[in-house]
C-alpha positions as YAML, in Angstrom:
chain: A
units: angstrom
residues:
- id: 1
  name: MET
  ca: [0.01, 0.04, -0.05]
- id: 2
  name: GLN
  ca: [1.37, 3.44, -0.99]
- id: 3
  name: ILE
  ca: [0.31, 6.41, 0.90]
- id: 4
  name: ASP
  ca: [-0.22, 9.40, -1.42]
- id: 5
  name: GLU
  ca: [0.94, 12.45, 0.67]
- id: 6
  name: ASP
  ca: [-1.22, 14.85, -1.36]
- id: 7
  name: SER
  ca: [-4.50, 13.24, -0.37]
- id: 8
  name: ILE
  ca: [-3.65, 13.18, 3.36]
- id: 9
  name: LYS
  ca: [-5.82, 15.63, 5.31]
- id: 10
  name: ILE
  ca: [-4.18, 14.95, 8.77]
- id: 11
  name: GLN
  ca: [-2.15, 17.48, 10.88]
- id: 12
  name: PHE
  ca: [0.98, 15.77, 11.99]
- id: 13
  name: PRO
  ca: [2.00, 15.01, 14.62]
- id: 14
  name: CYS
  ca: [-1.20, 13.34, 15.95]
- id: 15
  name: ASP
  ca: [-2.57, 10.25, 17.57]
- id: 16
  name: TYR
  ca: [-3.23, 7.81, 14.73]
- id: 17
  name: PRO
  ca: [-5.35, 4.54, 15.10]
- id: 18
  name: VAL
  ca: [-3.91, 1.55, 13.13]
- id: 19
  name: LYS
  ca: [-5.71, -1.90, 12.91]
- id: 20
  name: VAL
  ca: [-3.61, -4.89, 11.82]
- id: 21
  name: MET
  ca: [-5.32, -8.18, 10.93]
- id: 22
  name: GLY
  ca: [-3.94, -11.54, 10.38]
- id: 23
  name: LYS
  ca: [-4.22, -15.27, 11.11]
- id: 24
  name: ASN
  ca: [-4.61, -15.81, 14.81]
- id: 25
  name: SER
  ca: [-1.51, -17.71, 15.97]
- id: 26
  name: ASP
  ca: [0.33, -17.83, 19.28]
- id: 27
  name: ASP
  ca: [2.89, -15.12, 18.21]
- id: 28
  name: PHE
  ca: [0.99, -13.01, 15.68]
- id: 29
  name: SER
  ca: [0.34, -10.10, 18.32]
- id: 30
  name: ASP
  ca: [4.01, -10.24, 19.28]
- id: 31
  name: VAL
  ca: [5.32, -9.96, 15.83]
- id: 32
  name: VAL
  ca: [2.88, -7.00, 15.07]
- id: 33
  name: LEU
  ca: [3.64, -5.16, 18.22]
- id: 34
  name: GLU
  ca: [7.44, -5.67, 17.80]
- id: 35
  name: VAL
  ca: [7.08, -3.85, 14.35]
- id: 36
  name: ILE
  ca: [4.98, -1.17, 15.67]
- id: 37
  name: ARG
  ca: [7.28, -0.43, 18.49]
- id: 38
  name: ARG
  ca: [10.19, -0.10, 16.00]
- id: 39
  name: HIS
  ca: [8.37, 2.81, 14.37]
- id: 40
  name: ALA
  ca: [6.47, 4.14, 17.59]
- id: 41
  name: PRO
  ca: [8.67, 3.42, 20.56]
- id: 42
  name: ASP
  ca: [6.44, 5.38, 22.87]
- id: 43
  name: LEU
  ca: [3.45, 3.10, 22.30]
- id: 44
  name: ARG
  ca: [1.49, 2.74, 25.69]
- id: 45
  name: GLU
  ca: [-0.10, -0.50, 26.80]
- id: 46
  name: GLU
  ca: [-3.48, 1.33, 27.33]
- id: 47
  name: ASN
  ca: [-3.36, 2.10, 23.48]
- id: 48
  name: ILE
  ca: [-3.31, -1.58, 22.51]
- id: 49
  name: SER
  ca: [-6.34, -3.85, 22.21]
- id: 50
  name: PHE
  ca: [-7.00, -7.25, 20.58]
- id: 51
  name: ARG
  ca: [-10.19, -8.55, 18.97]
- id: 52
  name: PRO
  ca: [-10.35, -12.11, 17.63]
- id: 53
  name: SER
  ca: [-12.75, -12.96, 14.79]
- id: 54
  name: ARG
  ca: [-15.97, -14.80, 15.62]
- id: 55
  name: GLN
  ca: [-14.54, -18.19, 15.08]
- id: 56
  name: ASN
  ca: [-11.14, -17.20, 16.47]
- id: 57
  name: ASN
  ca: [-9.38, -17.70, 13.16]
- id: 58
  name: TYR
  ca: [-8.06, -14.11, 12.73]
- id: 59
  name: LEU
  ca: [-6.98, -11.39, 15.20]
- id: 60
  name: ALA
  ca: [-7.11, -7.76, 15.04]
- id: 61
  name: VAL
  ca: [-4.48, -5.89, 16.87]
- id: 62
  name: ASN
  ca: [-5.70, -2.30, 17.40]
- id: 63
  name: VAL
  ca: [-3.22, 0.37, 18.40]
- id: 64
  name: THR
  ca: [-3.21, 4.17, 18.51]
- id: 65
  name: ILE
  ca: [0.33, 5.56, 17.92]
- id: 66
  name: TYR
  ca: [1.71, 9.09, 18.08]
- id: 67
  name: ALA
  ca: [2.25, 9.68, 14.21]
- id: 68
  name: THR
  ca: [4.99, 12.12, 13.26]
- id: 69
  name: GLY
  ca: [4.43, 12.03, 9.54]
- id: 70
  name: VAL
  ca: [3.50, 10.21, 6.31]
- id: 71
  name: GLN
  ca: [6.91, 8.66, 6.02]
- id: 72
  name: GLN
  ca: [6.58, 7.04, 9.55]
- id: 73
  name: LEU
  ca: [3.22, 5.70, 8.56]
- id: 74
  name: GLN
  ca: [4.51, 4.36, 5.17]
- id: 75
  name: ALA
  ca: [7.49, 2.63, 6.71]
- id: 76
  name: LEU
  ca: [5.20, 1.05, 9.47]
- id: 77
  name: PHE
  ca: [2.78, -0.30, 6.95]
- id: 78
  name: ASP
  ca: [5.66, -1.56, 4.67]
- id: 79
  name: ASP
  ca: [7.25, -3.33, 7.55]
- id: 80
  name: LEU
  ca: [3.97, -4.91, 8.68]
- id: 81
  name: LYS
  ca: [3.29, -6.27, 5.21]
- id: 82
  name: ALA
  ca: [6.83, -7.53, 5.03]
- id: 83
  name: THR
  ca: [6.26, -9.96, 7.89]
- id: 84
  name: GLY
  ca: [4.26, -12.06, 5.65]
- id: 85
  name: ARG
  ca: [1.88, -12.48, 8.54]
- id: 86
  name: VAL
  ca: [-0.24, -9.50, 8.07]
- id: 87
  name: THR
  ca: [-3.53, -9.74, 5.97]
- id: 88
  name: MET
  ca: [-4.62, -6.27, 6.18]
- id: 89
  name: VAL
  ca: [-3.63, -2.88, 7.68]
- id: 90
  name: LEU
  ca: [-6.08, -0.12, 8.19]
...
């Protein structure tokens, strides 16, 4: 996913919600949070939540990060997809 800087209507820096979805496995949330913390080291535990799918096959990891700019978000999205474990990033 490529972020188009011209279409962004967000005033940075700001709190930015990110939802990461993938197959529910023992270490999926650990992998996701490790990547997110690389790009947002100030991530606080109270800004993290998890939601399994109805049949528990998938897991959504929801976080709110302090986003500093489009470059940070693009790098985060790219690294999440590069894990090969992420189905979708919103």
